[in-house]
C-alpha positions in Angstrom: 10.8 -9.2 2.3 8.1 -9.7 4.9 7.1 -13.1 6.1 3.5 -14.6 5.9 3.1 -14.0 9.7 4.0 -10.3 9.3 1.8 -10.0 6.2 -1.1 -11.5 8.2 -0.4 -9.0 11.0 -0.5 -6.1 8.5 -3.7 -7.3 7.0 -5.2 -7.3 10.5 -4.1 -3.7 11.1 -5.4 -2.5 7.7 -8.8 -4.0 8.1 -10.3 -0.8 9.5 -8.4 1.6 7.2 -10.3 3.5 4.5 -8.7 4.0 1.1 -7.0 7.4 0.9 -6.0 7.2 -2.8 -8.0 6.2 -5.9 -6.6 5.1 -9.2 -8.8 6.1 -12.1 -8.7 5.9 -15.9 -5.4 7.7 -16.0 -3.7 4.8 -14.3 -0.5 5.1 -12.3 0.8 8.6 -12.7 3.9 10.3 -11.3 1.7 12.6 -9.2 -0.1 9.5 -7.7 3.2 7.8 -6.9 4.5 11.1 -5.2 1.4 11.3 -3.1 1.5 7.7 -2.0 5.2 8.1 -1.2 4.5 11.0 1.1 1.6 9.2 2.7 3.7 6.1 3.3 6.4 8.2 5.0 3.8 9.3 7.6 1.4 6.3 7.9 3.5 3.2 6.9 0.5 1.3 5.6 -2.0 2.4 3.0 -5.1 1.1 1.3 -5.7 2.2 -2.3 -8.9 1.9 -4.3 -8.9 1.2 -8.1 -11.9 2.5 -9.9 -13.7 0.3 -12.4 -13.1 2.8 -15.1 -9.3 2.2 -14.7 -9.6 -1.3 -16.2 -6.4 -2.4 -14.3 -5.7 -5.7 -12.7 -5.6 -5.2 -8.9 -2.7 -7.6 -8.1 -0.5 -6.3 -11.0 -1.2 -2.7 -10.1 -0.4 -3.4 -6.4 2.9 -5.0 -7.4 3.8 -2.1 -9.8 3.1 0.6 -7.2 5.0 -1.3 -4.5 8.0 -1.8 -6.8 8.1 1.9 -7.7 8.0 2.9 -4.0 10.3 0.2 -2.7 7.3 -1.0 -0.5 5.8 -4.4 0.3 2.5 -5.5 -1.2 0.4 -6.8 1.6 -2.9 -7.7 0.0 -4.8 -7.2 -3.3 -8.4 -8.2 -3.2 -11.3 -7.0 -5.2 -10.6 -3.5 -6.3 -8.5 -2.5 -3.3 -4.9 -3.2 -2.3 -2.7 -2.6 0.7 1.0 -1.7 0.7 3.4 -1.2 3.6 6.8 0.5 4.0 8.6 1.3 7.2 8.8 5.1 7.7 12.1 6.7 7.1 11.9 8.9 10.2 11.9 7.4 13.6 9.1 9.6 14.9 6.6 8.2 12.3 7.3 4.6 13.0 4.2 3.2 14.6 4.0 -0.4 13.4 6.1 -3.0 15.2 6.2 -6.1 13.0 6.3 -9.6 14.6 9.8 -11.1 14.6 10.8 -13.3 11.7 
């Protein structure tokens, strides 16, 4: 579990990120989860866009995806959400969170 200070730091880092995944009318599929999982292993923080045709609640979708990936939901606002998970491999760890 990350603290509010760490969450604010991650929000600041993600401000300039572009969404690299879109969730459409098919919703949360296994292929989407696999793709996000691989990307989280390399990038640690991701922004995801939910299309209007998906008819999904952003916060609920963010929490569902984060739970399936053992990641932390950082922010869900509008039709985008941000999730974070520390990279498994040391060489991909780029983000240093503030101390608790």
